[in-house]
N, C-alpha and C positions, 0 to 999 in steps of 0.2 A: 916310939921313935918318930922324930919329925922328918918330914919329907922336905928336902931342900931342892929347889926353892918352894916355899909354901904356895899352895894354889890361891889364886885371887878369888875374892868373894864375887858372887854373881852380881853383875851390874843391874841395878834396878832402874828400868826405863819407864815405869809407870808414873803417872802424874795424877794420883787419886785426889778427889775433892776432900776438903776437911769438913768440920762441922758447920761451916758457913755455906757449904755447897760449892765453893770455888776451889779450883786447883791453883797451885803456885803460879803456873803460867798465866792463868787468868788474872790473878791478883797483880802480878808484875805488869801485865799488859795494861790493865785499867789504871794503875798508878802512873805508868809512863805516859799514857795519853792525857791523863788529868793534868800533867805538867804543861800541856799545850793549852789547856783551858785556864789554868790558874793565873797567868799574867794579866789576862783580860777578864777576870771573874766578874767585875761589875758590869761590863758590857754584855757578857753572856747572861747574867742574871736579869738584866733589863730586857734583852731580846726575848728570852724564854718566857719571862713573866708577861710581856705584852702578847706574845703568841698564845699563851695559855688563857689569858683573860678574854681575848677576842673570841676564842673557841668556846669559852665557858663563862659567859657574862654573869650567870647567877652567882658565881663565886665572889664577885665584887661585893655583893650584899653582905657577905661575912665581915667586910671591913667598914661597914656603915655604923655610925653611932646611933643613939636613940632618936636623934632628930633627923636621921636619914642621910646625913652628910658623910661622904667617904673620907675616912681617915688616911690621907695620902702618906703621912709619916709612917704609919703602921704598915701600909702596903709596900712602901719603899724598903723599909727595914726587913719585912718578911721576904721579899724577893732575893735580897742579898743573903739572908740567913739560910734560905733553902740551899744555896750553893756552898755556903760555909759549912753547913752540917753535912752535906754530901761529901765535901772534901775531908772532913773529920772521919766520916764513915769509911771512906776509901782508904785512908792512911792509918787509922787506928782501929776502926770497927771490924775490919776484915781479919784481924788477928785471931779471932775466935768468936764463937756464938755468944759467950758471956759478954764480951766487949760490944758486940753488935747489938744485942738486946739492951745493954746498958745505955746505948745511944738512942736507939729507936723507940723503945717502950715509953719513956717519959714524953717524947714528942707525940707519939700516937695517942697517949692518954690526954694530953693537952688539946690536941686537935678534936678528938671525940667529944671532950667536954665543951668545946666551942662550936659544936654542930657540924664538924667536918667528918663525914662518914666514910665508910670503906669505898663507896662508889666515887666520891670526890677525890679520894687519894689515888684510886686506880686511874682516874682521868689525869691527875697531876703526874703520876709516875710514867704513864704512857707518853704524855706530852714531853716530859723532861727526857725520857729515854730517846724519843724520836729526835728531839732537839740535839742531844749529844751525838747521835749517830749522823745527823745531817752535818754538824759542825766538823766532825772528825772523819767525814767521808773519804778524804784523800788518804788517810792512814788506816781506814777500817779493815779489820780482818775478822775471820770467823771467831777467833779467840776473844778479841775485844768486844765484838757484838754479843757473844755469849756471856761474857763477864758483866756487861752493862745490864743485860736481861736478868741475870742472877742477883745483882745488887738490888734492883728494883723489886724483884720477887721477894727478897728478904725484907724489904721495907713494907711491902703489902702484907706479909705474914703477921706483922705486929698489929694489924688492924682486924684480924680475924678472931 
């Protein structure tokens, strides 16, 4: 016999991480703050790229041709693509580990093939993470900071 009214199911207040290591709150947070970066993505790509290359001058050599001339076009395209891929990763890749790896692994393979090792990527991820935290300083929260760290840890996992 049924009891009227039926008892309510227990409210689940947990926010467990999924296979990407992020919780729903962290995903929502990083997607929301990315919308602050997105309108000025070219400006941010330029600023972060300059900041990174000043701190890591040896990386510029990866953009030199056989004659030793820096390929400015490739360097410019690359800095924008970093932010574009990060945006795809935040909005599509965080749906699950399969999607995440589908985005990161081919990029990791291409970088490794071109002499960009795990140490180089660690420097880039650290620089990019710090840049985002600086830019988002006014809205930064522990959840956003943790989400940024977890996204870059996922990227670095592909290089191990």
